[in-house]
C-alpha positions in Angstrom: 0.0 -0.2 -0.2 2.9 2.4 -0.7 0.6 4.6 -3.1 -1.6 5.2 0.2 1.1 5.9 2.4 2.7 8.5 0.1 -0.2 10.1 -0.4 -0.8 10.4 3.5 3.0 11.9 3.8 2.4 14.3 1.2 -0.4 15.9 2.9 1.2 15.5 6.6 4.6 16.3 5.8 4.1 19.8 4.9 2.2 20.4 8.3 5.4 20.0 10.2 6.6 23.7 10.0 2.9 24.8 11.0 3.9 23.5 14.4 7.7 24.2 14.5 8.5 20.0 13.6 11.3 19.4 11.3 12.2 16.2 9.3 15.9 15.6 9.8 15.8 12.1 8.1 13.4 10.0 5.9 15.0 7.0 5.1 14.8 3.8 3.3 16.8 1.4 4.6 17.0 -1.8 2.6 16.8 -5.0 3.9 20.1 -5.8 3.3 21.1 -2.6 5.7 19.3 -3.8 8.6 22.1 -5.6 11.0 19.7 -6.3 13.8 16.2 -5.8 14.9 13.4 -6.7 17.1 10.9 -4.5 15.5 11.1 -6.0 11.9 12.6 -4.6 8.6 11.1 -1.0 8.3 9.8 0.3 5.1 10.6 4.1 6.1 12.6 5.4 9.2 11.9 9.2 10.1 13.3 11.2 12.9 11.3 14.4 13.4 11.9 16.6 16.3 9.6 19.4 17.7 10.9 22.0 20.3 8.0 21.1 22.7 5.7 18.3 23.6 2.9 20.7 22.9 4.2 21.6 19.0 4.0 17.7 18.9 0.5 17.0 20.2 -0.8 19.8 18.2 1.1 18.1 15.0 -1.0 15.0 15.7 -4.1 16.5 16.4 -3.9 19.1 12.9 -7.7 18.6 11.3 -5.9 18.1 7.9 -3.7 15.4 9.3 -6.6 13.6 10.8 -8.4 13.7 7.6 -5.9 11.5 5.9 -4.9 9.5 9.0 -6.9 6.5 7.4 -4.6 6.3 4.7 -1.6 5.7 7.1 -3.9 3.4 9.3 -4.2 1.2 6.5 -1.0 1.0 5.1 1.3 0.8 8.1 1.4 -2.3 10.2 3.4 -0.9 12.9 4.6 2.5 14.5 7.5 3.0 17.0 7.3 6.3 18.8 10.6 7.0 20.3 10.7 10.6 22.5 14.0 11.7 22.9 16.3 15.2 23.7 19.2 16.5 22.3 22.0 17.0 24.8 
């Protein structure tokens, strides 16, 4: 369901800037590039930053994003969300 996933991305990635988010990396690792995993081989990996939890939550609940969330839900088997901090 790559087409649905890409359609979702085309609508929601531009919203990042509205909420001070930055797409640092968007990578599609080849199967042989994954050395070890307990999560499986990802189709795509995003590293996104937001300056605050509030910005992330506002992005997550954006009306436009929610309008297209069904595309993501249909195309993605699972998501791992990792909260971190720059040191």
